[in-house]
C-alpha positions as CSV (number, residue, x, y, z in Angstrom):
1,M,25.3,-72.7,1.7
2,T,22.3,-70.2,2.0
3,D,20.7,-68.4,-0.8
4,T,20.1,-64.7,-1.0
5,V,16.5,-64.1,-2.4
6,S,15.9,-60.7,-4.2
7,P,12.5,-59.4,-4.2
8,T,12.4,-59.6,-7.8
9,T,13.2,-63.5,-7.8
10,T,9.8,-64.0,-5.6
11,G,7.8,-61.7,-8.0
12,A,7.4,-59.0,-5.6
13,P,7.6,-55.6,-7.4
14,A,10.5,-53.6,-6.7
15,P,10.0,-50.3,-4.5
16,E,11.2,-48.0,-7.7
17,A,8.5,-49.9,-9.9
18,T,5.8,-49.5,-7.3
19,G,6.4,-45.8,-7.2
20,R,6.5,-45.6,-10.8
21,S,3.1,-47.2,-11.1
22,R,1.5,-45.1,-8.2
23,R,2.9,-41.8,-10.1
24,V,1.4,-43.0,-13.5
25,D,-1.9,-43.3,-11.9
26,S,-1.8,-40.1,-10.0
27,D,-1.0,-38.6,-13.7
28,W,-3.7,-40.5,-15.3
29,V,-6.5,-39.3,-12.8
30,R,-5.3,-35.8,-13.0
31,R,-5.3,-35.6,-16.6
32,N,-8.0,-37.6,-17.5
33,G,-10.4,-37.7,-14.4
34,V,-12.6,-35.0,-15.5
35,F,-13.4,-36.4,-18.8
36,V,-14.4,-39.9,-17.2
37,A,-16.7,-38.0,-14.5
38,L,-18.1,-35.9,-17.1
39,A,-18.9,-38.8,-19.8
40,L,-20.2,-40.7,-16.8
41,L,-22.9,-37.8,-15.8
42,L,-23.8,-37.1,-19.5
43,L,-24.5,-41.0,-19.6
44,F,-26.6,-40.8,-16.1
45,N,-28.7,-37.9,-17.5
46,L,-29.3,-39.2,-20.8
47,V,-30.6,-42.5,-19.2
48,F,-32.4,-41.3,-16.1
49,T,-33.3,-37.5,-17.0
50,D,-36.4,-36.9,-18.9
51,N,-36.2,-34.4,-21.9
52,F,-32.2,-33.9,-21.1
53,A,-31.3,-34.6,-24.6
54,T,-32.9,-31.9,-26.0
55,E,-31.9,-28.7,-28.0
56,G,-33.4,-26.5,-25.3
57,T,-31.8,-28.4,-22.1
58,L,-28.7,-28.8,-23.9
59,R,-28.5,-24.9,-25.1
60,L,-29.5,-23.9,-21.7
61,Q,-26.6,-25.4,-20.1
62,L,-24.1,-24.1,-22.6
63,V,-25.2,-20.4,-22.1
64,Q,-25.2,-20.9,-18.0
65,V,-21.7,-22.2,-18.3
66,A,-20.4,-19.7,-20.7
67,P,-19.7,-16.9,-18.3
68,V,-18.3,-19.5,-15.6
69,L,-15.8,-20.8,-18.4
70,I,-14.7,-17.2,-19.6
71,V,-13.9,-16.4,-16.2
72,A,-12.0,-20.0,-15.9
73,L,-9.8,-19.4,-18.4
74,G,-8.3,-16.2,-17.2
75,M,-8.2,-18.0,-13.6
76,A,-6.2,-20.9,-15.1
77,L,-3.5,-18.5,-16.4
78,V,-3.1,-16.9,-13.3
79,I,-2.9,-20.5,-11.4
80,G,-0.3,-21.5,-14.2
81,T,2.0,-18.7,-12.6
82,E,1.5,-20.2,-9.2
83,G,-1.0,-17.3,-8.6
84,I,-4.7,-16.8,-7.6
85,D,-7.3,-14.0,-8.5
86,L,-10.1,-13.7,-5.9
87,S,-11.2,-10.3,-7.8
88,V,-12.7,-11.9,-10.8
89,G,-16.5,-12.2,-9.3
90,A,-16.0,-8.2,-8.3
91,V,-14.8,-7.2,-11.4
92,M,-17.9,-8.9,-13.0
93,A,-20.1,-6.6,-11.0
94,L,-18.2,-3.4,-11.6
95,A,-18.2,-4.3,-15.4
96,A,-21.9,-4.7,-15.0
97,A,-22.6,-1.6,-13.1
98,L,-20.9,0.6,-15.6
99,I,-23.0,-0.4,-18.5
100,P,-26.2,1.3,-17.6
101,L,-24.0,4.6,-17.0
102,Y,-22.8,4.8,-20.3
103,I,-25.3,2.9,-22.5
104,G,-27.0,6.0,-23.8
105,Y,-23.9,7.1,-25.2
106,G,-23.6,3.7,-27.4
107,T,-23.6,0.3,-26.9
108,G,-19.7,0.0,-28.2
109,L,-18.7,2.6,-25.8
110,A,-20.5,1.2,-22.9
111,I,-18.8,-2.3,-23.2
112,G,-15.3,-0.8,-24.2
113,I,-15.6,1.4,-20.6
114,S,-16.5,-1.9,-18.9
115,L,-13.8,-3.9,-20.5
116,L,-11.1,-1.1,-19.6
117,A,-12.4,-1.5,-15.9
118,G,-11.4,-4.9,-15.9
119,V,-8.3,-4.0,-17.3
120,V,-7.5,-1.4,-14.7
121,V,-8.2,-3.9,-11.9
122,G,-6.1,-6.8,-13.3
123,L,-3.1,-4.1,-13.7
124,I,-3.4,-3.0,-10.3
125,A,-3.5,-6.9,-9.3
126,G,-0.4,-7.4,-11.6
127,V,1.7,-4.4,-10.4
128,L,0.9,-5.4,-6.4
129,V,2.1,-9.1,-7.3
130,A,5.2,-8.4,-9.4
131,H,6.5,-5.3,-8.4
132,V,5.3,-4.7,-4.9
133,G,5.8,-8.3,-4.0
134,V,2.3,-8.7,-2.1
135,Q,1.1,-12.4,-2.1
136,P,-1.4,-13.0,-5.1
137,I,-4.2,-14.2,-2.5
138,V,-3.6,-10.8,-0.2
139,A,-3.6,-8.5,-3.3
140,T,-6.8,-9.8,-5.2
141,L,-8.6,-10.3,-2.0
142,G,-8.1,-6.8,-1.1
143,L,-9.4,-5.7,-4.6
144,M,-12.1,-8.2,-4.5
145,V,-13.4,-5.9,-1.6
146,A,-12.7,-2.6,-2.9
147,G,-14.1,-3.8,-6.4
148,R,-17.2,-5.1,-5.3
149,G,-17.5,-1.7,-3.1
150,V,-16.9,0.4,-6.2
151,A,-19.5,-1.7,-8.3
152,N,-22.1,-0.8,-5.4
153,L,-21.2,3.1,-5.9
154,F,-21.6,3.2,-9.5
155,G,-24.7,0.8,-9.0
156,G,-26.0,1.0,-6.2
157,Q,-29.0,-1.0,-6.9
158,I,-30.3,-3.1,-9.8
159,K,-30.8,-1.4,-13.1
160,S,-32.5,-2.6,-16.1
161,I,-30.6,-2.2,-19.5
162,R,-33.1,-1.4,-22.5
163,D,-30.8,-0.9,-25.0
164,E,-31.8,-3.4,-28.0
165,G,-28.4,-3.6,-29.2
166,F,-26.9,-4.9,-25.9
167,R,-29.7,-7.1,-25.2
168,E,-29.1,-8.9,-28.4
169,L,-25.6,-9.7,-27.3
170,G,-27.1,-11.8,-24.2
171,T,-30.0,-13.5,-26.1
172,G,-29.2,-13.5,-30.2
173,S,-27.3,-16.1,-31.7
174,I,-25.2,-16.8,-34.7
175,L,-26.0,-20.1,-37.0
176,G,-28.3,-21.2,-34.1
177,I,-25.5,-20.8,-31.6
178,P,-26.2,-18.3,-28.7
179,Y,-23.2,-15.2,-29.2
180,V,-22.4,-16.0,-25.2
181,V,-21.5,-19.8,-26.1
182,A,-19.6,-18.5,-29.4
183,I,-18.0,-15.9,-27.4
184,A,-16.6,-18.2,-24.8
185,A,-15.8,-20.9,-27.5
186,V,-13.7,-18.6,-29.6
187,I,-11.9,-17.1,-26.1
188,A,-11.3,-20.8,-25.2
189,V,-9.4,-21.5,-28.5
190,I,-7.7,-18.2,-28.4
191,V,-6.4,-18.8,-24.9
192,G,-5.4,-22.4,-25.9
193,L,-3.1,-21.4,-28.6
194,V,-1.6,-18.5,-26.6
195,V,-0.7,-21.2,-24.1
196,R,0.9,-23.7,-26.5
197,R,2.1,-21.8,-29.4
198,T,3.4,-18.4,-28.2
199,T,6.3,-17.1,-26.4
200,Y,4.3,-15.6,-23.5
201,G,2.6,-18.9,-23.0
202,R,6.0,-21.0,-22.3
203,Q,7.3,-18.1,-20.4
204,L,4.0,-18.4,-18.1
205,V,4.4,-21.9,-17.6
206,A,8.1,-21.5,-16.9
207,I,7.7,-18.8,-14.4
208,G,5.0,-20.9,-12.7
209,G,7.4,-24.0,-12.4
210,N,10.5,-22.2,-11.0
211,K,10.0,-18.4,-10.7
212,L,13.6,-17.9,-9.8
213,A,15.1,-20.2,-12.3
214,A,12.7,-18.1,-14.7
215,E,14.5,-14.8,-13.4
216,L,17.8,-16.2,-13.7
217,A,17.3,-17.1,-17.0
218,G,16.4,-13.6,-18.2
219,L,12.7,-13.9,-18.7
220,P,10.6,-10.8,-18.2
221,V,9.0,-12.2,-15.1
222,K,7.3,-8.9,-14.2
223,R,5.7,-8.0,-17.4
224,V,4.6,-11.7,-17.7
225,L,2.8,-11.7,-14.1
226,V,1.2,-8.1,-15.2
227,T,-0.2,-9.3,-18.4
228,T,-1.5,-12.6,-17.0
229,Y,-3.7,-10.6,-14.2
230,V,-4.6,-8.0,-17.2
231,V,-6.1,-10.7,-19.1
232,S,-7.8,-12.5,-16.0
233,G,-9.5,-9.0,-15.2
234,L,-10.4,-8.5,-18.8
235,L,-12.1,-11.7,-19.2
236,A,-14.0,-11.1,-15.8
237,A,-15.1,-8.2,-17.1
238,M,-16.5,-9.6,-20.5
239,A,-18.2,-12.5,-18.4
240,G,-19.9,-9.9,-16.3
241,I,-21.0,-7.8,-19.3
242,L,-22.6,-11.2,-21.0
243,L,-24.2,-12.0,-17.7
244,A,-25.7,-8.1,-17.7
245,A,-26.8,-8.6,-21.3
246,R,-28.4,-12.0,-20.8
247,S,-30.2,-10.8,-17.4
248,Q,-31.0,-7.5,-19.4
249,A,-30.0,-5.7,-15.9
250,S,-27.0,-5.1,-13.6
251,D,-26.6,-6.2,-10.0
252,P,-23.5,-5.0,-8.3
253,T,-24.6,-6.9,-5.3
254,K,-25.1,-10.3,-6.6
255,L,-23.7,-10.3,-9.9
256,G,-20.4,-12.4,-10.0
257,L,-20.8,-13.8,-6.3
258,L,-18.8,-16.5,-5.6
259,M,-17.8,-16.7,-9.2
260,E,-14.2,-16.8,-7.9
261,L,-14.7,-20.1,-6.3
262,S,-16.4,-21.8,-9.6
263,A,-13.7,-20.7,-11.4
264,I,-10.9,-22.1,-9.4
265,T,-12.9,-25.2,-9.0
266,A,-13.1,-25.4,-12.9
267,V,-9.4,-25.0,-13.1
268,V,-8.2,-27.3,-10.2
269,I,-10.5,-30.5,-11.4
270,G,-9.5,-29.7,-14.7
271,G,-5.8,-30.7,-13.9
272,T,-4.2,-27.5,-13.6
273,P,-2.1,-27.9,-10.3
274,L,-2.3,-25.1,-7.5
275,S,1.8,-25.4,-7.6
276,G,1.8,-23.7,-10.9
277,G,3.7,-24.7,-13.9
278,Q,1.2,-26.1,-16.2
279,V,-2.2,-25.0,-17.7
280,R,-4.5,-27.2,-19.2
281,I,-7.2,-25.3,-21.2
282,L,-9.1,-28.2,-22.3
283,G,-9.3,-29.7,-18.8
284,T,-10.6,-26.3,-17.6
285,V,-13.4,-26.2,-20.3
286,A,-14.2,-29.7,-19.2
287,G,-14.0,-28.8,-15.4
288,A,-16.6,-26.1,-16.1
289,L,-19.2,-28.3,-18.1
290,L,-18.8,-30.9,-15.1
291,M,-19.8,-28.2,-12.5
292,Q,-22.3,-26.7,-14.4
293,L,-23.7,-30.5,-15.2
294,I,-23.8,-31.4,-11.4
295,T,-25.9,-28.6,-10.6
296,A,-28.3,-29.3,-13.4
297,T,-28.7,-33.0,-12.5
298,L,-29.2,-32.0,-8.9
299,I,-31.7,-29.7,-10.0
300,F,-33.3,-31.8,-12.4
301,H,-33.9,-34.4,-9.7
302,N,-35.2,-31.9,-7.3
303,I,-32.2,-32.0,-5.0
304,Q,-31.8,-28.6,-3.2
305,D,-28.9,-26.6,-5.1
306,S,-27.0,-26.4,-1.7
307,W,-26.0,-29.8,-2.3
308,A,-24.1,-28.5,-5.5
309,Q,-22.0,-26.6,-3.4
310,I,-21.4,-29.7,-1.0
311,V,-20.5,-31.7,-4.1
312,Q,-18.3,-28.9,-5.5
313,A,-16.3,-28.6,-2.1
314,V,-15.6,-32.3,-2.2
315,I,-14.4,-32.4,-5.9
316,V,-12.2,-29.8,-5.0
317,I,-10.7,-31.5,-2.0
318,A,-10.2,-34.6,-3.9
319,A,-8.8,-32.8,-6.9
320,V,-6.3,-31.1,-4.5
321,Y,-5.2,-34.2,-2.7
322,V,-4.5,-35.8,-6.0
323,Q,-2.2,-32.9,-6.9
324,L,-0.6,-33.0,-3.6
325,G,-0.1,-36.6,-3.8
326,R,1.8,-36.2,-7.2
327,G,4.0,-33.2,-5.7
328,T,4.9,-35.4,-2.7
329,T,6.2,-38.2,-4.9
330,R,8.0,-35.8,-7.0
331,K,9.7,-34.2,-4.1
332,S,10.5,-37.7,-2.6
333,R,12.0,-38.8,-5.7
334,T,14.4,-35.7,-6.0
335,T,15.4,-35.7,-2.4
């Protein structure tokens, strides 16, 4: 009599077990990889970078990353709906260009008008995506070009901002914490609470996971999409204002340039999938910090800044590969 030996009797793992193991590995890397990388890079700098663990150095890194983080938080919400917002850099430039035009009427008014400009651009993007049916990448690409053009029309060239109250926003501090950093931290907490604790946050995630199912369930899909792009525009305008306050000038040509790529990078490596349906705020914060630390590390060790862009591209490709692997696994599991 011939015995039939199953894979499990020989100690070999069943195909289902192997698949589950790979899914667990992929999920773990996607969720925790950015924190591991950030910790390792911090350790490297503590050991090999002179004067890294000083108050001045750490303060500078946080101040530099704050605008990127603010934009990335808005981008995370948009990507959570399975969208994208390429207009954020142009919105930053537009918001900064408006400050010198209205600062003479009062600091609060100038900031309010700049924030309103971000809201208007976000509203246009949201309407194009939600009501007209334009693809997010197409709608926001058009607004990126148009927004930068309008910023140049308003600003024209670099203009210094001499208002002391406005300068204080970029250079001052509260309890030893720079205003720029404090604002970014407060926004991160608020966005995190909104995503986790509010109806809007749950609806946003549901829409990103399955837009058709969300519509059939009666969720206000169009309203949520418009609101999300408005929030992204508002946060981009805030980042532009803070950068203008820090540099004490507006530069419509260069301010916010390529910021959309930095924001998308922070979101993607932070674990928020481009396919939507999830928003990882803490991961986005870590992603922004990681990208800033990579750039700073290269500068500390006299390596050209161009390498930071190359490293950034490699990290994005790796993060997307992990996400695609996870998506493929899910698809094969359901078919």
